[in-house]
N, C-alpha and C positions, 0 to 999 in steps of 0.2 A: 464608530463601531464597524469594524468589516468582523466580516463570521466566519466559514472558512468549513463545506461539506467537504469533508476527508475519508475520499469509499478504496477499498481493498478489489480486487480483480474478478472476476469470477471462477467459479471448477475452470483449472489446467489436464489435460490431461495425465502433466510432470504431477498437478498437484496430489492427483491421485492415485497416481503411483511413489514418489513419492522421489521421484526423479526433480536437481537442482536443477532451477532455468536460469535465475537471474540475467544478461542480457541477450539468450534466446529468444527467437521470438515465437514463443510457443501459445497459439490460439486456444479461444474459449473452446471448452469440449462442449454435450447437451447441456448436458445441466450448469457448466455456467452463465449459460447464454440462458437459460431460463430464472439459475442466482438471477445476473444480472437482469436481465426486462421486469423481474417483482420487486428487483431496488427501484427502479427509476416510476414502478404502481404507486408505488410507495414513497417517494417523491414528489412528485407531479403537483400535489401539494403545498409544493413548497415555493416560496418566491425563491427564483437563483440570476444570479445579476449575466453572469459568463461559470465555463466552461476548460479546464485545460487538464490534460494529461500527459502522464508517462506514456513517447514516440513506439513502449510494447503493446502486441495487438489487440493482447487483453486487456490492457489497459485502458488505449481506448476504447473498444470495441462497447464496454461494461459504465466508460463514458458518455455516450453514445446513448445507451439505452434511457439515461438519466436525461439526458439531453435535450435529446426528441420533444417529452415534454415540453420542452420549456422556449424552444422552435429556438433551439442557439445551437454553434458550430461549434464543436471541436478540437481548442487547439494545440497542438503539440507542446511540452516543455519538459526538452530535456535531462534539467534536471533534477528530476520524477524520477528513471531510469532506473529501475529495478538495481538492487547492489548485487555486481561483477561478483563471480566468486571464481571467475579465472579456467583453473584446468578443473574443477568439478563440473562443471556444466557439462554439463548431459549424463552423468552418472548416479545412479539412484545408492541412497542413503546405505544401504547395507555393504557395496559395493565403498562409499564413500569410509564407514565406518572401520574399513580393515586394510585398505591401503591410504589411509590418511589417522591412523587411529592416536597418535597424540594430539593431533592438532585439534580433531572430530571432539576429545575433550578437552581439550582447549575452547574450541570453538561454544563449547555446552558449560562450562566455570569460568570465562572469563572472555565474552563475547568479545570484547573491547580493545583486547590486545592481539585479537588475529587479526594478521592478513592474509587474503588470500591467495595460495600459486597460483602470480600470472595477476592475479585481482582488485582490488579494493579493501578498505578496509569502515570498519562500522565509524567512525569522524569522516574519513573525506564523502561520504554518504551524507552523513548530517554538513555540515559544510556547503553542499551543492545543491542540494535539497530546503535547504531553508534559505538559499540563497535565491530559491526559484518561487518561495511563498516571500520576500524581501518583493521582490518581479511583482506580483501580483497581489502584494496589499497595495505600494504603492500606482498599479495601473487601475487598482477598484475601491476606492476611498469611499467608508460607509456605504458598500456593499456586501453581498452575497458571493458565497462564488466557491462550484461543484471543482475538490481534484482526484484524480481517477489515478490510484495509482498501486503500491507494492506489499506485502509484507513488511519487509527490513523499509523502507520508507517509512510506509504510515511507523512506524517503531520508532525509528529514532524522533522522528516529527515528533509525533506523542509528546517523547520523553522532556527532547529538547523545552517544548511547549507549556511543559509543569517544571519545565526544572530538574527533570533530573540529566543523571550522563548516560551513558553509551551502557552501563553496568550493569543495569536495570531493563536489558533488552529482551529476555525473559520473561518478564514482568509484566508486558503488556500482553492481548492477545490480542488476535486481528483476526477474526476467519475471513473464510471467502466473502467477499462483496459488504465486508463487516460496513455499520457508516457513524464514524466518529463526526463531532462539533464541534466548532471549538467559538468564542466571538476573542475580538482584539479590541483591550479597549484602555486607548492611548501605545503603548512599548508592552502591554502581559495581559498575555494572551490568557482568558478562563476555558475552562472541560466543559458542556455542556450536555456532549454525553460521546461512548467510549462504544469499542464492536456490538453498537445494534444489530442485529438480527431479525428484530420485530417480519419484517418479510420475507422473511424464513424457515417460519414457525410451520404451514402445511407442507413446508418439504421433508420427503425422508433424510435424515441426516445421520451417522456418527457419530462419537464423540469426535469432544473439538479435536485438534492434530495442528500440534505448533511448525506446519509443513506448507 
């Protein structure tokens, strides 16, 4: 049985200001670094044998804050890189809603049908992310592996693990530094924990925002 601990990165300035990040390498802000530190403290009693991350620094720094408690190096896994929003990257949500009004409504109502201008589809993200996970499972049979990634990547992976298609994207919550746990038994993934943010309970945080 291989176990996956799938974590979203901590907060960045662009999370806070609702600016589309995607392939842009936006670092953690002070709150994000604290969220990552707390995630590391929360998971330091777990057994973790290996750690991988998206090549983007916000995911790498989150992974390293956890992996250091286990004396592990964190290896880049390009398949975990964030969804490329193409022309939307660097744009505030408020501007996107005006400039790309029809496409944004489609993104809100039928996310699996959207190709971002100059960017990716959710199906493409899911294919590369699942291929990355399969590589990890082959490398670490029977071990516990940490994966540090992004909101969109985590959502499509979670959907794939539990047999949902990408039309269910908005039904899956992922807070910053959310911790998700899965056990792989044979070819079947078992969901053991979803969007766990117990490590953040003492932080001053607003209501959940899916961005």
